[in-house]
N, CA, C and O atoms as a MOPAC input file, in Angstrom:
PM7 MOZYME 1SCF
protein

 N     88.43100 1   108.50800 1   216.84500 1
 C     89.03900 1   107.20100 1   217.05500 1
 C     89.32600 1   107.01300 1   218.53700 1
 O     89.66300 1   107.95700 1   219.25100 1
 N     89.18400 1   105.79400 1   218.96900 1
 C     89.42100 1   105.44100 1   220.35900 1
 C     90.81000 1   104.83500 1   220.52800 1
 O     91.40500 1   104.33900 1   219.57100 1
 N     91.31200 1   104.88100 1   221.74500 1
 C     92.60400 1   104.26500 1   222.05200 1
 C     92.32700 1   102.93300 1   222.73700 1
 O     91.55200 1   102.85800 1   223.69100 1
 N     92.97500 1   101.87800 1   222.23200 1
 C     92.78200 1   100.53800 1   222.75500 1
 C     94.12300 1    99.92800 1   223.15800 1
 O     95.19200 1   100.33900 1   222.70700 1
 N     94.01000 1    98.93900 1   224.01800 1
 C     95.16700 1    98.16200 1   224.44600 1
 C     94.79800 1    96.69800 1   224.21500 1
 O     93.78500 1    96.21900 1   224.72300 1
 N     95.61500 1    95.99900 1   223.45600 1
 C     95.33800 1    94.59800 1   223.14700 1
 C     96.48500 1    93.74900 1   223.68100 1
 O     97.65400 1    94.00100 1   223.38900 1
 N     96.12900 1    92.74600 1   224.46300 1
 C     97.11100 1    91.79500 1   224.95600 1
 C     96.81300 1    90.46000 1   224.29800 1
 O     95.68700 1    89.96500 1   224.34800 1
 N     97.83600 1    89.88300 1   223.67900 1
 C     97.69500 1    88.61100 1   222.99000 1
 C     98.67300 1    87.63000 1   223.62600 1
 O     99.84200 1    87.95500 1   223.83500 1
 N     98.19100 1    86.43600 1   223.93000 1
 C     99.06800 1    85.37300 1   224.42300 1
 C     99.20500 1    84.37400 1   223.28900 1
 O     98.22700 1    83.76300 1   222.85900 1
 N    100.42100 1    84.21700 1   222.81300 1
 C    100.70700 1    83.35900 1   221.66400 1
 C    101.35200 1    82.06700 1   222.15300 1
 O    102.05800 1    82.04900 1   223.16100 1
 N    101.10000 1    81.00300 1   221.42800 1
 C    101.64600 1    79.68200 1   221.73600 1
 C    103.16400 1    79.76600 1   221.88000 1
 O    103.83400 1    80.21500 1   220.95000 1
 N    103.73100 1    79.34800 1   223.02100 1
 C    105.17300 1    79.46500 1   223.23400 1
 C    105.97500 1    78.43200 1   222.44800 1
 O    107.19400 1    78.55600 1   222.32900 1
 N    105.30900 1    77.42500 1   221.91600 1
 C    106.01800 1    76.37000 1   221.18600 1
 C    106.35900 1    76.75000 1   219.74900 1
 O    107.17800 1    76.08400 1   219.11500 1
 N    105.74600 1    77.80500 1   219.22700 1
 C    106.09700 1    78.22600 1   217.86700 1
 C    107.33000 1    79.11900 1   217.92800 1
 O    107.61400 1    79.72800 1   218.95900 1
 N    108.05400 1    79.19300 1   216.82500 1
 C    109.27700 1    79.99400 1   216.81800 1
 C    108.95100 1    81.48300 1   216.75900 1
 O    107.80700 1    81.87300 1   216.52500 1
 N    109.96700 1    82.29900 1   216.97500 1
 C    109.77600 1    83.74100 1   217.06400 1
 C    109.30800 1    84.35100 1   215.74900 1
 O    108.56700 1    85.33400 1   215.76100 1
 N    109.72000 1    83.79400 1   214.62100 1
 C    109.29000 1    84.35300 1   213.33700 1
 C    107.79800 1    84.13900 1   213.12400 1
 O    107.11400 1    85.01900 1   212.60200 1
 N    107.28800 1    82.97700 1   213.52200 1
 C    105.85200 1    82.72000 1   213.38200 1
 C    105.05200 1    83.62300 1   214.31300 1
 O    103.97900 1    84.10200 1   213.94600 1
 N    105.57000 1    83.85700 1   215.51100 1
 C    104.90900 1    84.77400 1   216.44400 1
 C    104.91300 1    86.19300 1   215.87200 1
 O    103.91800 1    86.91100 1   215.97300 1
 N    106.02600 1    86.58800 1   215.27900 1
 C    106.12100 1    87.91700 1   214.67200 1
 C    105.15000 1    88.04200 1   213.49300 1
 O    104.57800 1    89.11100 1   213.27800 1
 N    104.96000 1    86.96800 1   212.73500 1
 C    103.99800 1    86.98300 1   211.63400 1
 C    102.58300 1    87.19800 1   212.15600 1
 O    101.81800 1    87.96900 1   211.57600 1
 N    102.23500 1    86.52700 1   213.23800 1
 C    100.90200 1    86.67600 1   213.82200 1
 C    100.68600 1    88.10900 1   214.28400 1
 O     99.63200 1    88.69400 1   214.03400 1
 N    101.68300 1    88.67500 1   214.95700 1
 C    101.58500 1    90.06600 1   215.40600 1
 C    101.50400 1    91.00300 1   214.20300 1
 O    100.76600 1    91.98700 1   214.23000 1
 N    102.25500 1    90.70000 1   213.15800 1
 C    102.20800 1    91.50700 1   211.93900 1
 C    100.83600 1    91.48600 1   211.29400 1
 O    100.37400 1    92.51000 1   210.79100 1
 N    100.17700 1    90.33500 1   211.29900 1
 C     98.82400 1    90.24800 1   210.73900 1
 C     97.83600 1    91.06200 1   211.56700 1
 O     96.93800 1    91.70200 1   211.02000 1
 N     98.00400 1    91.03800 1   212.88500 1
 C     97.13600 1    91.84400 1   213.74700 1
 C     97.34100 1    93.32500 1   213.44500 1
 O     96.37400 1    94.08200 1   213.35000 1
 N     98.58700 1    93.73500 1   213.29700 1
 C     98.88300 1    95.12800 1   212.96800 1
 C     98.30900 1    95.50900 1   211.61100 1
 O     97.79900 1    96.61600 1   211.44300 1
 N     98.38700 1    94.60000 1   210.64000 1
 C     97.83200 1    94.86500 1   209.31000 1
 C     96.33100 1    95.09600 1   209.36900 1
 O     95.80400 1    95.98100 1   208.69400 1
 N     95.64600 1    94.29900 1   210.17500 1
 C     94.19500 1    94.47400 1   210.31000 1
 C     93.88800 1    95.85800 1   210.86500 1
 O     92.98500 1    96.54100 1   210.38300 1
 N     94.63900 1    96.26600 1   211.87400 1
 C     94.40200 1    97.57500 1   212.48900 1
 C     94.65300 1    98.68500 1   211.47900 1
 O     93.84500 1    99.60500 1   211.35300 1
 N     95.76400 1    98.60400 1   210.76000 1
 C     96.12500 1    99.65500 1   209.80800 1
 C     95.15400 1    99.68400 1   208.63000 1
 O     94.76500 1   100.76200 1   208.18200 1
 N     94.75700 1    98.51300 1   208.12200 1
 C     93.83400 1    98.45300 1   206.98000 1
 C     92.45100 1    98.99800 1   207.31700 1
 O     91.73600 1    99.46000 1   206.42800 1
 N     92.07200 1    98.95000 1   208.57100 1
 C     90.77200 1    99.47900 1   208.99300 1
 C     90.85600 1   100.95700 1   209.37200 1
 O     89.89100 1   101.51100 1   209.89900 1
 N     91.98000 1   101.59400 1   209.11600 1
 C     92.11800 1   103.01900 1   209.37500 1
 C     92.68900 1   103.35400 1   210.74000 1
 O     92.58200 1   104.49500 1   211.19000 1
 N     93.29000 1   102.38500 1   211.40300 1
 C     93.86000 1   102.61600 1   212.72600 1
 C     95.31900 1   103.00500 1   212.66800 1
 O     95.90700 1   103.12400 1   211.59300 1
 N     95.88600 1   103.19900 1   213.82900 1
 C     97.29300 1   103.60200 1   213.95200 1
 C     97.90900 1   102.86500 1   215.13600 1
 O     97.35500 1   102.87600 1   216.23500 1
 N     99.05000 1   102.22700 1   214.91500 1
 C     99.75900 1   101.51400 1   215.97200 1
 C    100.56400 1   102.54500 1   216.76500 1
 O    101.37800 1   103.27100 1   216.19600 1
 N    100.33700 1   102.60600 1   218.06600 1
 C    101.07100 1   103.53100 1   218.91700 1
 C    102.31300 1   102.88700 1   219.51500 1
 O    103.37600 1   103.50500 1   219.57000 1
 N    102.17500 1   101.63800 1   219.96400 1
 C    103.29100 1   100.98900 1   220.64900 1
 C    103.08100 1    99.48500 1   220.62900 1
 O    101.95200 1    99.00600 1   220.73800 1
 N    104.16900 1    98.74400 1   220.49000 1
 C    104.13000 1    97.28700 1   220.56100 1
 C    105.24000 1    96.83700 1   221.49800 1
 O    106.38900 1    97.25500 1   221.36100 1
 N    104.88900 1    95.98500 1   222.44500 1
 C    105.87800 1    95.44900 1   223.38000 1
 C    105.77500 1    93.93800 1   223.40100 1
 O    104.68100 1    93.37700 1   223.46100 1
 N    106.92500 1    93.28300 1   223.35200 1
 C    106.97400 1    91.83600 1   223.50600 1
 C    107.45300 1    91.56400 1   224.92300 1
 O    108.61000 1    91.81900 1   225.25600 1
 N    106.56200 1    91.04800 1   225.75100 1
 C    106.89700 1    90.78300 1   227.14500 1
 C    107.59000 1    89.44400 1   227.32100 1
 O    108.03700 1    89.12500 1   228.42200 1
 N    107.68700 1    88.66800 1   226.27800 1
 C    108.40300 1    87.40300 1   226.34100 1
 C    107.54100 1    86.25500 1   226.84200 1
 O    106.33200 1    86.38700 1   227.03000 1
 N    108.21000 1    85.11900 1   227.05300 1
 C    107.50800 1    83.91500 1   227.50800 1
 C    107.39700 1    83.94000 1   229.03000 1
 O    108.38600 1    84.10600 1   229.74500 1
 N    106.16700 1    83.77000 1   229.49900 1
 C    105.90000 1    83.77600 1   230.93700 1
 C    104.97000 1    82.63300 1   231.29200 1
 O    104.25500 1    82.09600 1   230.44600 1
 N    104.99900 1    82.27900 1   232.55700 1
 C    104.12300 1    81.23200 1   233.04400 1
 C    102.69800 1    81.77900 1   233.15500 1
 O    102.48800 1    82.89000 1   233.64300 1
 N    101.73100 1    80.99500 1   232.70200 1
 C    100.33000 1    81.38000 1   232.80300 1
 C     99.81900 1    81.15400 1   234.21500 1
 O    100.36600 1    80.32800 1   234.94700 1
 N     98.79700 1    81.86500 1   234.60000 1
 C     98.20900 1    81.70900 1   235.92800 1
 C     97.53700 1    80.34200 1   236.07200 1
 O     97.50000 1    79.77300 1   237.16300 1
 N     97.01500 1    79.82800 1   234.98100 1
 C     96.39500 1    78.51100 1   234.95500 1
 C     96.57100 1    77.92400 1   233.55600 1
 O     96.88600 1    78.65100 1   232.61500 1
 N     96.37600 1    76.64500 1   233.41800 1
 C     96.62000 1    75.96600 1   232.14600 1
 C     95.53500 1    76.36400 1   231.13900 1
 O     94.34100 1    76.27100 1   231.42500 1
 N     95.96800 1    76.80200 1   229.97100 1
 C     95.07300 1    77.17200 1   228.87500 1
 C     95.38300 1    76.29300 1   227.67300 1
 O     96.51300 1    76.29800 1   227.18400 1
 N     94.42700 1    75.56000 1   227.20200 1
 C     94.61700 1    74.70800 1   226.01600 1
 C     95.86800 1    73.84700 1   226.12600 1
 O     96.62300 1    73.70500 1   225.16500 1
 N     96.07400 1    73.28600 1   227.28900 1
 C     97.20700 1    72.41000 1   227.59500 1
 C     98.55800 1    73.14000 1   227.56000 1
 O     99.59900 1    72.50500 1   227.38900 1
 N     98.54500 1    74.44900 1   227.71900 1
 C     99.77500 1    75.24200 1   227.75700 1
 C     99.96700 1    75.79100 1   229.16300 1
 O     99.02800 1    76.28600 1   229.78500 1
 N    101.20600 1    75.69500 1   229.65600 1
 C    101.52800 1    76.26100 1   230.96100 1
 C    102.24400 1    77.60000 1   230.83100 1
 O    102.31100 1    78.36500 1   231.79400 1
 N    102.77900 1    77.88700 1   229.64800 1
 C    103.45800 1    79.14600 1   229.38100 1
 C    102.85200 1    79.78800 1   228.14900 1
 O    102.14800 1    79.14300 1   227.37200 1
 N    103.13700 1    81.06700 1   227.98400 1
 C    102.65100 1    81.78700 1   226.82300 1
 C    103.57000 1    82.94300 1   226.49500 1
 O    104.27100 1    83.45700 1   227.36700 1
 N    103.56900 1    83.35000 1   225.24000 1
 C    104.35900 1    84.48000 1   224.77000 1
 C    103.43600 1    85.70200 1   224.76300 1
 O    102.51700 1    85.77500 1   223.94600 1
 N    103.67100 1    86.66200 1   225.66400 1
 C    102.80400 1    87.81100 1   225.83500 1
 C    103.21500 1    88.96200 1   224.91900 1
 O    104.39300 1    89.30900 1   224.83200 1
 N    102.22500 1    89.55200 1   224.23400 1
 C    102.44100 1    90.69900 1   223.35100 1
 C    101.43400 1    91.77900 1   223.72900 1
 O    100.24600 1    91.49600 1   223.88500 1
 N    101.90400 1    93.01300 1   223.87600 1
 C    101.03400 1    94.15400 1   224.15000 1
 C    101.05200 1    95.07400 1   222.94200 1
 O    102.12000 1    95.41500 1   222.43400 1
 N     99.87100 1    95.47700 1   222.47900 1
 C     99.76000 1    96.40200 1   221.35300 1
 C     98.85000 1    97.54600 1   221.78500 1
 O     97.70800 1    97.31700 1   222.18300 1
 N     99.34800 1    98.76600 1   221.70700 1
 C     98.54800 1    99.96500 1   221.95700 1
 C     98.24500 1   100.60000 1   220.60600 1
 O     99.14800 1   100.79800 1   219.79300 1
 N     96.97200 1   100.91800 1   220.36600 1
 C     96.61700 1   101.44800 1   219.05500 1
 C     95.38700 1   102.33400 1   219.12400 1
 O     94.59700 1   102.26700 1   220.06500 1
 N     95.24600 1   103.17400 1   218.08900 1
 C     94.06100 1   103.99300 1   217.88800 1
 C     93.32100 1   103.38800 1   216.70700 1
 O     93.93600 1   103.03400 1   215.70100 1
 N     92.00800 1   103.26800 1   216.82400 1
 C     91.23900 1   102.76800 1   215.69300 1
 C     89.76100 1   103.04600 1   215.90100 1
 O     89.32700 1   103.35300 1   217.01100 1
 N     88.98300 1   102.93400 1   214.81400 1
 C     87.53400 1   103.02900 1   214.96200 1
 C     86.99300 1   101.78400 1   215.66200 1
 O     87.64100 1   100.73800 1   215.62100 1
 N     85.84000 1   101.86500 1   216.29500 1
 C     85.29000 1   100.72500 1   217.03700 1
 C     85.01500 1    99.48700 1   216.17800 1
 O     84.99900 1    98.37400 1   216.70400 1
 N     84.80100 1    99.65300 1   214.89400 1
 C     84.49300 1    98.50100 1   214.03900 1
 C     85.68200 1    97.57100 1   213.86000 1
 O     85.50800 1    96.41400 1   213.47800 1
 N     86.86300 1    98.05000 1   214.12400 1
 C     88.07600 1    97.23600 1   213.97900 1
 C     88.11200 1    96.09800 1   214.99600 1
 O     88.66000 1    95.03400 1   214.70900 1
 N     87.54600 1    96.30300 1   216.15300 1
 C     87.63000 1    95.33100 1   217.23600 1
 C     86.97400 1    94.00800 1   216.84500 1
 O     87.48900 1    92.94100 1   217.18000 1
 N     85.86200 1    94.06500 1   216.15100 1
 C     85.19200 1    92.83500 1   215.70200 1
 C     86.09900 1    92.02200 1   214.78200 1
 O     86.17300 1    90.79900 1   214.90100 1
 N     86.78700 1    92.70000 1   213.87000 1
 C     87.68700 1    91.99800 1   212.95000 1
 C     88.87800 1    91.39200 1   213.68900 1
 O     89.31600 1    90.28900 1   213.36400 1
 N     89.39900 1    92.10900 1   214.67600 1
 C     90.51100 1    91.57800 1   215.47000 1
 C     90.08300 1    90.33400 1   216.24800 1
 O     90.81500 1    89.34500 1   216.29900 1
 N     88.90900 1    90.38800 1   216.84600 1
 C     88.42000 1    89.23500 1   217.60300 1
 C     88.19000 1    88.03700 1   216.68200 1
 O     88.51300 1    86.90500 1   217.04100 1
 N     87.64000 1    88.28200 1   215.51200 1
 C     87.40900 1    87.20300 1   214.55600 1
 C     88.73200 1    86.55600 1   214.14000 1
 O     88.82800 1    85.33200 1   214.05700 1
 N     89.74600 1    87.37800 1   213.88200 1
 C     91.05100 1    86.85300 1   213.48600 1
 C     91.66800 1    86.02500 1   214.60700 1
 O     92.17600 1    84.93000 1   214.36600 1
 N     91.62600 1    86.54500 1   215.82800 1
 C     92.24900 1    85.85000 1   216.95400 1
 C     91.54000 1    84.54100 1   217.28900 1
 O     92.17800 1    83.59300 1   217.74700 1
 N     90.23900 1    84.47900 1   217.06700 1
 C     89.49500 1    83.24900 1   217.35300 1
 C     89.85800 1    82.11800 1   216.39000 1
 O     89.85600 1    80.95100 1   216.78400 1
 N     90.16700 1    82.44400 1   215.14300 1
 C     90.43000 1    81.39600 1   214.15800 1
 C     91.92300 1    81.07700 1   214.00700 1
 O     92.28300 1    80.10300 1   213.34600 1
 N     92.77900 1    81.88400 1   214.61100 1
 C     94.21500 1    81.66000 1   214.50800 1
 C     94.65600 1    80.67500 1   215.58200 1
 O     94.42600 1    80.89200 1   216.77200 1
 N     95.29300 1    79.58900 1   215.15100 1
 C     95.69400 1    78.53500 1   216.08700 1
 C     96.80400 1    78.97900 1   217.03700 1
 O     96.87300 1    78.50000 1   218.17000 1
 N     97.66700 1    79.88100 1   216.59400 1
 C     98.80100 1    80.26700 1   217.43000 1
 C     98.39500 1    81.18000 1   218.58700 1
 O     99.16700 1    81.35100 1   219.53100 1
 N     97.20400 1    81.76600 1   218.53300 1
 C     96.73100 1    82.64900 1   219.59900 1
 C     96.01200 1    81.81000 1   220.65600 1
 O     94.99000 1    81.18400 1   220.37300 1
 N     96.55300 1    81.80400 1   221.87100 1
 C     95.94700 1    81.05800 1   222.97300 1
 C     94.82200 1    81.86800 1   223.60700 1
 O     93.72900 1    81.34900 1   223.83200 1
 N     95.09100 1    83.14200 1   223.89300 1
 C     94.13300 1    84.00700 1   224.56900 1
 C     94.38100 1    85.43500 1   224.11500 1
 O     95.50500 1    85.78800 1   223.75800 1
 N     93.33700 1    86.26100 1   224.12400 1
 C     93.48600 1    87.66200 1   223.74400 1
 C     92.47100 1    88.49800 1   224.49600 1
 O     91.45400 1    87.99200 1   224.97200 1
 N     92.76300 1    89.78600 1   224.59500 1
 C     91.85500 1    90.70300 1   225.26900 1
 C     92.08600 1    92.10500 1   224.72200 1
 O     93.22500 1    92.53300 1   224.53800 1
 N     91.00200 1    92.80800 1   224.46900 1
 C     91.07600 1    94.19100 1   224.02100 1
 C     90.38800 1    95.05100 1   225.06600 1
 O     89.26900 1    94.76000 1   225.48900 1
 N     91.06900 1    96.11900 1   225.48000 1
 C     90.52400 1    97.03800 1   226.47400 1
 C     90.50800 1    98.43700 1   225.88100 1
 O     91.51900 1    98.92400 1   225.37500 1
 N     89.35200 1    99.07000 1   225.95000 1
 C     89.23200 1   100.45500 1   225.50300 1
 C     89.65200 1   101.36200 1   226.64500 1
 O     89.12000 1   101.26700 1   227.75200 1
 N     90.60300 1   102.23700 1   226.37600 1
 C     91.06400 1   103.17500 1   227.39800 1
 C     90.13900 1   104.39000 1   227.37200 1
 O     90.09400 1   105.13000 1   226.39000 1
 N     89.40200 1   104.58200 1   228.46700 1
 C     88.41800 1   105.66000 1   228.49600 1
 C     88.76400 1   106.75200 1   229.49800 1
 O     88.41500 1   107.91500 1   229.29300 1
 N     89.43600 1   106.39400 1   230.56600 1
 C     89.75000 1   107.38600 1   231.59500 1
 C     90.89700 1   108.27400 1   231.12600 1
 O     91.83300 1   107.82200 1   230.46600 1
 N     90.79600 1   109.52100 1   231.48200 1
 C     91.78400 1   110.51100 1   231.06000 1
 C     93.18100 1   110.16100 1   231.57300 1
 O     94.16400 1   110.34400 1   230.85600 1
 N     93.27700 1   109.66200 1   232.80500 1
 C     94.57300 1   109.29100 1   233.37700 1
 C     95.20500 1   108.15000 1   232.60100 1
 O     96.41300 1   108.15200 1   232.36700 1
 N     94.38800 1   107.16200 1   232.19500 1
 C     94.91000 1   106.03300 1   231.42100 1
 C     95.50200 1   106.51500 1   230.10800 1
 O     96.61200 1   106.13200 1   229.73700 1
 N     94.76000 1   107.35100 1   229.41300 1
 C     95.20300 1   107.84000 1   228.10700 1
 C     96.46300 1   108.68100 1   228.25500 1
 O     97.39400 1   108.54300 1   227.46100 1
 N     96.50500 1   109.54600 1   229.25800 1
 C     97.68100 1   110.38200 1   229.47900 1
 C     98.91200 1   109.54200 1   229.80500 1
 O    100.00600 1   109.82900 1   229.31800 1
 N     98.74200 1   108.51500 1   230.62100 1
 C     99.89200 1   107.67700 1   230.98100 1
 C    100.38900 1   106.88900 1   229.77200 1
 O    101.59500 1   106.69100 1   229.62400 1
 N     99.48800 1   106.43900 1   228.91200 1
 C     99.89200 1   105.72800 1   227.69800 1
 C    100.66500 1   106.65500 1   226.78100 1
 O    101.72600 1   106.29000 1   226.27400 1
 N    100.14200 1   107.84500 1   226.56500 1
 C    100.82700 1   108.79900 1   225.68800 1
 C    102.17300 1   109.21500 1   226.27400 1
 O    103.13500 1   109.41100 1   225.53200 1
 N    102.24800 1   109.35000 1   227.59200 1
 C    103.52100 1   109.70200 1   228.23300 1
 C    104.53900 1   108.57900 1   228.07200 1
 O    105.71500 1   108.84000 1   227.81900 1
 N    104.09700 1   107.33200 1   228.21600 1
 C    105.03100 1   106.20900 1   228.05800 1
 C    105.51400 1   106.09600 1   226.61800 1
 O    106.65600 1   105.70400 1   226.37900 1
 N    104.66400 1   106.43200 1   225.66500 1
 C    105.06900 1   106.40600 1   224.25600 1
 C    106.11800 1   107.47400 1   224.00000 1
 O    107.12200 1   107.21200 1   223.33800 1
 N    105.89400 1   108.68400 1   224.52100 1
 C    106.87400 1   109.75800 1   224.34900 1
 C    108.19600 1   109.39900 1   225.01600 1
 O    109.26500 1   109.66700 1   224.46900 1
 N    108.12200 1   108.79300 1   226.19700 1
 C    109.32600 1   108.38500 1   226.91900 1
 C    110.11300 1   107.34900 1   226.12500 1
 O    111.34000 1   107.41700 1   226.05000 1
 N    109.41000 1   106.40100 1   225.53900 1
 C    110.06700 1   105.36800 1   224.74200 1
 C    110.72300 1   105.96900 1   223.50100 1
 O    111.81500 1   105.55700 1   223.10900 1
 N    110.05100 1   106.94800 1   222.88200 1
 C    110.61700 1   107.59400 1   221.70100 1
 C    111.88200 1   108.37800 1   222.04600 1
 O    112.86700 1   108.31100 1   221.31100 1
 N    111.86600 1   109.12200 1   223.15600 1
 C    113.04900 1   109.88800 1   223.53100 1
 C    114.20200 1   108.96100 1   223.89900 1
 O    115.35900 1   109.25200 1   223.59500 1
 N    113.88800 1   107.85000 1   224.54900 1
 C    114.92300 1   106.86800 1   224.89200 1
 C    115.53100 1   106.27200 1   223.62500 1
 O    116.74400 1   106.08500 1   223.53500 1
 N    114.68300 1   105.98100 1   222.65900 1
 C    115.15900 1   105.40700 1   221.40300 1
 C    116.03300 1   106.41500 1   220.64900 1
 O    117.06400 1   106.04800 1   220.08400 1
 N    115.61600 1   107.68400 1   220.64400 1
 C    116.40500 1   108.72100 1   219.99100 1
 C    117.75500 1   108.89900 1   220.67200 1
 O    118.76800 1   109.10300 1   220.00300 1
 N    117.77300 1   108.82300 1   221.99600 1
 C    119.02400 1   108.95600 1   222.73400 1
 C    119.95600 1   107.79200 1   222.41200 1
 O    121.16200 1   107.98400 1   222.25800 1
 N    119.39800 1   106.58300 1   222.31000 1
 C    120.22000 1   105.41300 1   221.97600 1
 C    120.78900 1   105.51400 1   220.56800 1
 O    121.95000 1   105.17000 1   220.34900 1
 N    119.99100 1   105.98100 1   219.60700 1
 C    120.50000 1   106.11100 1   218.24600 1
 C    121.55200 1   107.21200 1   218.16400 1
 O    122.53300 1   107.08000 1   217.43200 1
 N    121.35300 1   108.29900 1   218.91200 1
 C    122.35900 1   109.36600 1   218.92200 1
 C    123.65400 1   108.86600 1   219.54300 1
 O    124.74000 1   109.19300 1   219.06300 1
 N    123.54900 1   108.08100 1   220.60300 1
 C    124.73200 1   107.52200 1   221.24900 1
 C    125.44700 1   106.55000 1   220.30800 1
 O    126.67600 1   106.54400 1   220.23000 1
 N    124.68000 1   105.73800 1   219.60300 1
 C    125.27800 1   104.79100 1   218.65800 1
 C    125.96700 1   105.53500 1   217.51900 1
 O    127.02700 1   105.11500 1   217.05300 1
 N    125.36900 1   106.63700 1   217.07000 1
 C    125.98100 1   107.43100 1   216.00700 1
 C    127.30100 1   108.03800 1   216.46500 1
 O    128.27400 1   108.03600 1   215.71200 1
 N    127.34900 1   108.56000 1   217.69700 1
 C    128.59200 1   109.15800 1   218.19100 1
 C    129.66800 1   108.09600 1   218.38500 1
 O    130.84800 1   108.35600 1   218.14800 1
 N    129.26300 1   106.89100 1   218.81800 1
 C    130.23700 1   105.80700 1   218.95800 1
 C    130.77500 1   105.39000 1   217.59600 1
 O    131.95800 1   105.08200 1   217.45100 1
 N    129.89900 1   105.38300 1   216.60800 1
 C    130.33400 1   105.03700 1   215.25600 1
 C    131.32400 1   106.04300 1   214.71200 1
 O    132.29600 1   105.66900 1   214.05500 1
 N    131.08700 1   107.32400 1   214.98100 1
 C    132.00000 1   108.37300 1   214.53400 1
 C    133.34300 1   108.22700 1   215.23700 1
 O    134.38900 1   108.37800 1   214.60600 1
 N    133.32600 1   107.93100 1   216.54700 1
 C    134.56900 1   107.75000 1   217.29800 1
 C    135.36200 1   106.56500 1   216.74800 1
 O    136.58300 1   106.64000 1   216.61300 1
 N    134.67000 1   105.48200 1   216.43500 1
 C    135.35900 1   104.31400 1   215.88100 1
 C    135.98500 1   104.63900 1   214.53700 1
 O    137.10400 1   104.20900 1   214.25800 1
 N    135.28500 1   105.39000 1   213.70000 1
 C    135.83000 1   105.78000 1   212.40400 1
 C    137.06700 1   106.66000 1   212.58400 1
 O    138.06200 1   106.50000 1   211.87800 1
 N    136.98900 1   107.59900 1   213.54700 1
 C    138.12500 1   108.46800 1   213.80200 1
 C    139.32400 1   107.66900 1   214.30200 1
 O    140.45800 1   107.93000 1   213.89900 1
 N    139.07700 1   106.69400 1   215.18000 1
 C    140.15800 1   105.85700 1   215.68900 1
 C    140.77400 1   105.03100 1   214.56100 1
 O    141.99400 1   104.88200 1   214.49200 1
 N    139.94600 1   104.50400 1   213.69700 1
 C    140.44700 1   103.70900 1   212.56700 1
 C    141.28100 1   104.56800 1   211.63500 1
 O    142.31700 1   104.12700 1   211.13700 1
 N    140.83100 1   105.80300 1   211.39600 1
 C    141.58400 1   106.69800 1   210.53700 1
 C    142.92900 1   107.05100 1   211.17000 1
 O    143.95300 1   107.05900 1   210.48600 1
 N    142.93100 1   107.34200 1   212.47100 1
 C    144.17900 1   107.72700 1   213.12700 1
 C    145.15200 1   106.55100 1   213.17000 1
 O    146.35300 1   106.75600 1   212.99400 1
 N    144.67700 1   105.33000 1   213.39900 1
 C    145.58300 1   104.17600 1   213.41500 1
 C    146.10500 1   103.88200 1   212.02600 1
 O    147.26100 1   103.48700 1   211.87400 1
 N    145.27900 1   104.06400 1   211.00700 1
 C    145.76600 1   103.82500 1   209.64100 1
 C    146.77700 1   104.89000 1   209.23000 1
 O    147.71800 1   104.59200 1   208.49500 1
 N    146.59700 1   106.14000 1   209.69600 1
 C    147.57300 1   107.19900 1   209.39000 1
 C    148.88100 1   106.93500 1   210.09800 1
 O    149.94300 1   107.20500 1   209.53700 1
 N    148.83900 1   106.40100 1   211.34300 1
 C    150.05400 1   106.07400 1   212.06600 1
 C    150.81700 1   104.95000 1   211.36500 1
 O    152.04600 1   104.97400 1   211.29500 1
 N    150.08600 1   103.97500 1   210.85300 1
 C    150.74400 1   102.86800 1   210.14600 1
 C    151.39400 1   103.35000 1   208.86700 1
 O    152.46700 1   102.87400 1   208.49800 1
 N    150.74800 1   104.30200 1   208.17800 1
 C    151.32100 1   104.84000 1   206.93100 1
 C    152.56500 1   105.65700 1   207.21000 1
 O    153.49700 1   105.65400 1   206.40600 1
 N    152.60000 1   106.35800 1   208.33800 1
 C    153.75000 1   107.19400 1   208.64800 1
 C    154.96600 1   106.38200 1   209.07000 1
 O    156.09700 1   106.85900 1   208.96900 1
 N    154.74200 1   105.15100 1   209.54500 1
 C    155.84000 1   104.30300 1   209.99700 1
 C    156.44200 1   103.66600 1   208.83700 1
 O    157.39400 1   102.89900 1   208.97800 1

């Protein structure tokens, strides 16, 4: 399986749930064809370099994934017929440095996410302890 990077520019006038549905359908196509989603980033609404289909802004989405080469044709077909997709591009990562940097960024994001969840868990425990101690103080009074 090859590693690919797909950038999709979605119509900024649709709401976030519709944009999420479009991204979800793209992910479903990748997974149904035997691929694996490595990373998804929503870069938000940004100004386009030039006007595309009467749009000056677009909602940028980056998807990093592993899949067989036959998946790309299905992704292109889907993006061409979907009205909410303004522009799309798929790039096959072939250079060793590109692949290593992608895998490193994925690992970095995972460790950051784990650190945030661990921090949230410790804060939750502290809040529970504080609530218990304040309730015990109220009972003793």
